[in-house]
C-alpha positions, 0 to 999 in steps of 0.5 A: 458473500462479497455483494453482502459486504459491499452492501454493509459498507455502503450502509456504514458510509451513508453516515461516515462518509464525512469522516472517511473523506477527512481520513483521506484528506489527512493522508493526501495533505501529508503527501502534499506537504513532503512534496512541497518541502522537497520543491522548497528545498530544491529551490532554496539550496539550488539543488536538483529534485528527484525528476531532475535527476531522472531526466538526466541522460547520464548522472555525474554521481561524483559531482557535489550538487548531485551528492547534495541533491541525493542526500536531501531527497533521501532525508525527506523521503526517510522523514516521509516514510516515518510519517507515513507508515503510522498514518497508513496503519492509523487510517486502516485502524479507523476503518477497522473500528468503524465497521463495528462502532459508528462512533469510532472517533477520527483521531483513531488515525493518529493512534500509532503516533501515541508512543514510540512502541506503537510508532516502531511497530507500524514502521516495522509492518511497513518495511516488512510489507515493502520488502516482501512485495518488492521482492516478488514484484521484481521476481514476477516482473523481471521477465516482461521488463527484460523483454521490453528493454530488449525490444526498445534496444532493438527498435532504436539501436539500428537503421535496419527494418528487419530489427525495428520490426523485431523490436516492435514485435518484442515490445508488444509481447513484453506488454501483453506479458506484463498485462498477464503478470500484473493480476497475477502479481496482485492476486499473489500479494493478497497473502499478506492482506490479513497482517495489517489487521492482525497488527491492528487488532492483536497488539500482543502478536509480533509483526513477522508472525502476523504475516506468517498467519496472514500467509497461511490463512489467505491460502484458500481465500485469496480468490475471494479477495481478488474478485472483491479488487476486480469488482472495484475496477470500474471505481478505480477507472472512474478515479482517474477523474479525481473526485470519485476516489472521494467515495471509491477509496473509503468504500474499498477500505470499509469492505476489506475491513468487514472482510478481515472482521469476518475472517479473523473471527473464525481464526484460531489464533491458538493454533499459532501459538498465540493467546486466544482471541478474547484475551488479546482484545482486552490487551489491545483495548488496554493499549488503546486506552493507555 
């Protein structure tokens, strides 16, 4: 199934790669815009940027410049989130639509800016995803992070050769543990994969219910999705050269949208107390045309 999905993704992108790149450039442009705004504010108001604050060995939290810097940075990041949340869901909506309709318009990316209800739904989805992912990330990465901190502390805090060697060993062990934990974390977080596609395709299903359905339905499918991600690892490494990302991200997004179509087509929503699929699709179409 994985190879078939990837072949279909390539066929779709033969005719849609220009639109896919345009969608990617929209998101990157927004990120660059807010980075530029943060830099301009730092220069104009003579305050510290986020990198400057992190570079300080000890942050004087009671200093007026620190309070002003933190306030401006927080305001910019909140505004960035308010824009990126609808845009993130909008780009996946476009990939969802283009998987079935090659004529899907690029302006589908801005679908969630169409009303306060849509925008609020996209932001609520983003908050749920971030909170759930952050919680499990902290739980799973805390042991290796704690070991890394302890090893670094031993490594630099004494002139003893024994403690320095012990610190180096602990650092190596913590990095090995982290290398094992990160793939497990990715595998675990695939439980939320279907949530965004349920939010996109079923406007009648609440966001939290979408996450609940995704967790249940992905229980037996996480391995398939994880191996799809692994198959894209060479492309991900090539993307460090920047240019390959123009094909890697659209290819991955189209492939995952095709997977979601296959799995949601088989899903019995009535088992979760939701209306039947066909009725919900009509509701989604009415919302899209509104």
